[in-house]
N, C-alpha and C positions, 0 to 999 in steps of 0.2 A: 729431410732437408729441403728448404724452399728453393725451387729452381730460380736462377737469376739471369738477367740479361748482361752479357759481357761485350765490351767493345774495346779493342786494342787501339790506342791512339799514339801517334808520333807527333811531336811538336818541338819547336826550337826555342832556346833561350835568347835573350837579347845579345849575348856574346857568341851566338852561333852553335852552341852545343845541342845536338839532337838527343831528345829524351823519349823514352817509351813509357807508357802508363796504361793501366787496365782500369776501365770504368766498369764498376759492378753494381747492379741495382736489382731489386725485385721487379716483378711485373706490376705496373701501375695502370689504373683505368685511363688516365690521360697524362700528358706531359706536365701539365701544371701541378699535379699532385707530386710528381717526382721532384720538380724544382723547389717545392715548398718543404720537402723532407730534408733533414740534415744529411750532409755528405761529408765524409771524413777523408782528408788527404793523408795517406800513409807514407811515412818516410822511413826507409829501411835502415838496417845496420850496415856492416861492411860488405856483405855479399850481394845485396840486391833482392828484389821481391821474388824473382822467378827462379832463384837458386836456393834461397834460405828455407829452412823449415821453421815450424813454430809460428810466432806472431805474424811475420810478414806474409806467410802463405795461408794460414788458417783463419786469422781473425776477420778479414773482409767477408769471406763466405759466411762465417758464423753470424756476423752482424746483420746479414740479409734477413735472418729469421725474425729480427726485431724491427725491420723496415728501414734500416739505415743503409744508405748507399756509400760506396767507397771508391776512391781514386788512388790507386797504388802507383806511385811515381818512382821509376828507376832514375835516381839522380846521377850526376857525374861521378859520384862515389861508388856506384854499383860495379859489380864484377871486378872487384879489386882495383878500383880506380887509383888507389894509393900506390900501386906499382906500375901504373901506366902513365902517370904524370898528370892526368886530367883531374884527379881527385883533390882539388884545392879547397879546403874547408871554407875559407872566406867567400868563395864564389858560389857556394850552394844556395846562398840567398837568392841568386838569379834563377835557380831552378824552381824554387817555391813561388817566386814572383810569376814565372811563366805558367805554372800549374794553376795558380789562383786566377790569373787573367783568363785562361782558357775556360775555367768553370764559370766565371762571371759572364763570359760571352755566351756560354750555353744557357745561362739564366738561373743558375743555382743561387739561393739567397741565404742559406745557413751553412757556412763552411767551418769545419773544424780541422785541426791538424793533429795527427798522432805520430809521434816519433818513437821509434824503437831503438834502444841501445845508442849507437853512434847517431842514429836519426833523431833521438831525443835531444841530444846536444845541438844538433843542427836546427831543430824546430825551436828550441829555446833562443838560440842565436838570432833566428829570423824574427821571432816575436818581440825580442828586445830591441832590435835595430829598426825595423820598419814593418810593422804589422798592418796589413790591409784592413780597413774597416769592416769588410765582409766576413772576416774571421771572428767567430763567436767564442772560441775556446781552444784550449791546448791540452793534449793528453801526452804526458811524458813517461814512457815506460823504460825503466833501467837507465835513468839519466845520471851520468857521472857528475860529481861535484866539480871536477876539473879533469879533462882528458890528459893534459900534460902532467899534472901531479900524479894522477893514477898510474900512468905508465912509468914515471920516474920511480915510484915506490915499488912497482911490480918488478922492474928490471933490477932494482937494488936487492929485492928479496931473493931473486934467483941468480944473482951474480952474472948478469947478462954479458955476452961477448959480441960486440964491444959494449962498454958501459954507456949510460945516458949522457954523461959529460963528454965522452969521447965522440959520440955521434954528433952532439951539438958543435963541438970544435971542428969536426970534419965538414959539417953542413955549412958553417960560416966560411970555411976555406973554399968549398965548391961553389956556393951560391953568390959569394961576394957581398957587396954593400947594399944591393937591392934584390933580395931573394925573390920577390914577386915577379920582377921583370927578367930575372936571370934565365938565360937559355942553356946554361951549363948545369945539367942535372944528371944524376946517376942513380941506379937501383942499388940498394944495399940490403944485407941480411943481418939480422940480429939473432944469435943463438941463445938459448935459455931465456927467452923472452916471456914464456908462459909456464915454464916448469924447469925442473932440474936436469933435464937430459938434452942431448943434441938431436932428438927426434924431430922430424918435420912438424909434428903437432905442437911442439914447444918453440917453434921458430916464427919470427915475424919479418915481413918484407915491406919496404917502402921505397919511394924515391926520396932524396934529400929534401926536395921542394914540398912534396905532399906531407912529409913528416914535419917540416918546419911550421906549417900552418895548422896542423892538427894536433901535434904532440910535443913540439919544441917549447922551450921555456919562454919564447916570445909569441906563442900562439894564444894571444889574449882573447880572441873570440871563441876559442874552445875552452876557456876557463869560465865555465857557466856561472859559477858563483859571483864573478865580477859583473855580470850583466843581467842576471835573472830578476833583479829588483825592478827592472824597467818593464817587465811584463804586466800588463794591466787587465788582461782578459781572464776569465775563470780558468783555473789550472787543476788538472787531476794528475797527481804523481802516482805511478804504479811501480812497485818493486817487489820481487820475490822474497819471501821470508828467508829463503836459503840461498840467496844470490851468491854465486861463487866468483863473481867479478867485482861487484861493488861492496862497500862496507854498509852495514845496516843503517848507519846514521845519515847517509848521503841524501836520500829523498826528504827526510824530515828537516835537515839543515837547509836545503834549497827552498823548501816550503816556508821555513821561518824567515828567510831573507825576503821572499815575496811579500809575506804578511807585514814584516817590519817596514816595508816601503809603502804600505797603505792598501794593498790588494788583499782583502780578507776572503775572497771567493776562491779558496785554495783547499783542496782535499788530498789527503795522503792515504793510500790503501796498500797494505802489505799483503801479498797473495800467498796463502799457505800452500805448502807442498809444491813450491815452485822455486827454481833457481833464477838465473838471469832472464830466462824466457818465461814470462808469466803464463803463456799458453800451455805450459806443462800442467797447469790446473785451469783448463778452459772454462769450466762452470763458474768459478769464482772470478776469473778475469772478465768474462762477459757480463756477469752480474754487476761488477764494479763499474764498468764502462756504461752499460745501459742505464743503471740507476743514476749515475752522474748526469748523463745526457737528459734523462727524463726530468731531473731536478731543475734543469735550466729552462724548462717550459718552451722548448723550440719545436 
């Protein structure tokens, strides 16, 4: 394993949220070489980089072997931000803005964004809404076609308590006419959200406000299929062949929407012997990412 240089960085977004990130790179002969090498901003799923296993923890170190630097950002969604009230999906765009500005000030010239699971939907949302010109491409691993629709179907499958519609009704009652500005928020628990039992492993927890903007029927920015057509940079979709969370068609259908809008620099790779976390098959995942990056001639 190639030893790397690591630097833990804390920085703030424009709305005052303090974020932590790990800058990881190999040893370079000079700083100019490092700045000319592609760097990948890693956006995690629910847990955050420093707690999760699989892609968020393993991939940045693995990419060092091929000379690629990484900037693993713990967004406001990290460490179960969905139950602390700060994890507002729409606001994550400010986290990526801040990360990119920091890298640009450092002098990096070739920036890519990789989103894993929830992070893939966040990255797609960012790229569709206001992509910085410094960003050269997007890697979306385990990207849901629509976070609200996915949860609605999953809760229906397991007969969740409360139901999706019951949560929506309660959220409207709690949050009022302006959910974003509402100061009246509460934590709630959904049983049988991930399976048929009342075990904690099958339970899901949110605040009504975080749920509203990430999973509710009016969470339009989390409905990736509605905005993915606006992404104009090269995109690599990664999905495990045996994904136990997403349906097999989701990556292909999102890719089709991007192509139909005129962006033909789109690649879809299904990783064999992998479920939702493609790093269950690290050799194939790294091969797909490195091959795609190499094809872009950066």
